[in-house]
C-alpha positions as CSV (number, residue, x, y, z in Angstrom):
1,M,-32.3,-47.3,50.4
2,V,-30.5,-43.7,50.4
3,P,-32.9,-40.7,49.4
4,V,-31.4,-39.5,46.2
5,S,-32.6,-35.9,47.3
6,D,-29.8,-36.1,50.0
7,P,-26.6,-37.1,48.6
8,A,-24.8,-36.4,51.5
9,V,-26.7,-38.9,53.3
10,G,-24.9,-41.8,50.8
11,Y,-21.7,-41.2,52.1
12,D,-22.9,-41.2,55.9
13,A,-24.6,-44.6,55.0
14,A,-21.7,-45.9,53.0
15,K,-19.1,-45.4,56.0
16,K,-21.5,-46.6,58.3
17,G,-22.0,-50.0,56.7
18,A,-18.0,-50.1,55.8
19,D,-16.6,-53.1,58.1
20,D,-13.4,-51.2,58.4
21,P,-13.6,-47.6,56.8
22,V,-10.0,-45.9,56.3
23,T,-10.0,-42.4,56.0
24,L,-8.5,-41.0,52.2
25,A,-6.5,-37.9,52.7
26,N,-7.1,-35.6,49.6
27,V,-10.6,-36.7,48.4
28,G,-13.2,-34.6,48.6
29,D,-14.1,-32.9,52.2
30,E,-13.9,-36.0,53.4
31,G,-13.3,-39.7,52.0
32,F,-12.7,-43.1,53.0
33,R,-12.2,-46.9,51.5
34,E,-12.5,-49.8,53.0
35,T,-9.1,-52.2,54.2
36,G,-8.4,-54.3,51.9
37,D,-10.5,-52.0,49.0
38,F,-9.5,-49.5,46.6
39,D,-12.8,-48.2,45.8
40,P,-12.9,-44.7,47.2
41,Y,-16.1,-43.2,48.9
42,A,-15.9,-39.1,49.2
43,K,-18.1,-36.3,49.9
44,H,-17.7,-32.2,49.1
45,G,-20.2,-29.7,50.1
46,G,-23.2,-32.2,50.5
47,V,-22.3,-34.4,46.9
48,F,-21.6,-38.0,47.5
49,C,-19.3,-39.7,44.9
50,T,-18.1,-42.9,45.0
51,V,-15.6,-44.6,41.8
52,S,-15.8,-48.4,41.2
53,V,-14.0,-50.6,38.7
54,S,-14.9,-54.4,39.0
55,E,-11.1,-55.2,38.7
56,A,-7.9,-53.2,39.6
57,I,-6.5,-54.7,36.8
58,E,-8.7,-52.5,34.8
59,V,-6.8,-49.4,35.7
60,P,-3.9,-48.6,33.4
61,G,-0.8,-49.5,35.2
62,V,-2.1,-51.9,37.6
63,D,-1.6,-55.1,35.5
64,A,2.3,-54.4,35.7
65,L,1.6,-55.7,39.9
66,V,0.0,-58.6,38.6
67,M,2.4,-62.1,39.7
68,G,1.9,-65.4,38.9
69,G,-1.5,-64.2,37.2
70,T,-2.3,-62.7,40.6
71,L,-2.9,-59.7,41.8
72,N,-2.6,-59.0,45.4
73,L,-2.6,-55.1,46.3
74,T,-0.8,-54.3,49.6
75,E,-2.9,-51.8,52.1
76,S,-0.5,-49.0,50.8
77,Q,-0.7,-49.8,47.6
78,N,-4.8,-49.7,48.0
79,V,-4.5,-46.5,49.3
80,I,-2.3,-45.0,46.1
81,L,-5.1,-46.8,44.0
82,A,-8.0,-45.5,46.0
83,E,-6.5,-41.9,45.8
84,A,-5.9,-41.9,42.0
85,L,-9.6,-43.4,41.7
86,G,-10.9,-40.3,44.1
87,T,-9.1,-37.9,41.7
88,V,-12.3,-38.6,39.6
89,C,-14.5,-37.1,42.3
90,N,-12.6,-34.0,42.9
91,R,-12.9,-33.7,39.2
92,L,-16.6,-33.6,39.6
93,F,-16.3,-31.6,42.9
94,G,-14.2,-29.0,41.1
95,T,-11.8,-29.2,44.1
96,G,-8.6,-30.8,44.8
97,N,-6.1,-32.9,43.2
98,T,-7.5,-34.1,39.7
99,T,-4.6,-35.8,38.4
100,P,-4.2,-39.6,39.0
101,D,-0.6,-40.5,40.1
102,L,0.2,-44.3,40.3
103,S,3.9,-43.7,40.0
104,A,4.5,-45.0,43.4
105,L,2.7,-48.4,42.8
């Protein structure tokens, strides 16, 4: 369990518990996602943020990538989606890019 009194510990615990963390640029002071996933984890000034959606298809624009009824995102697409979702954290932090961009998908 991560103490609520120290949100930054939440980030460190999440990263330590990640099987294969991949650094995310432009998300908080420090950000990562898991290999094969698009949910971003970020910290900024002692504040921890993560954004999670149950299915990537819930993100506007991602549904266009469904082929044959299946969505299989590449690692480069996972990065684009994670950085777009990370803009929510940046908005909460009050820093960095706050405009999601999925145009490269």
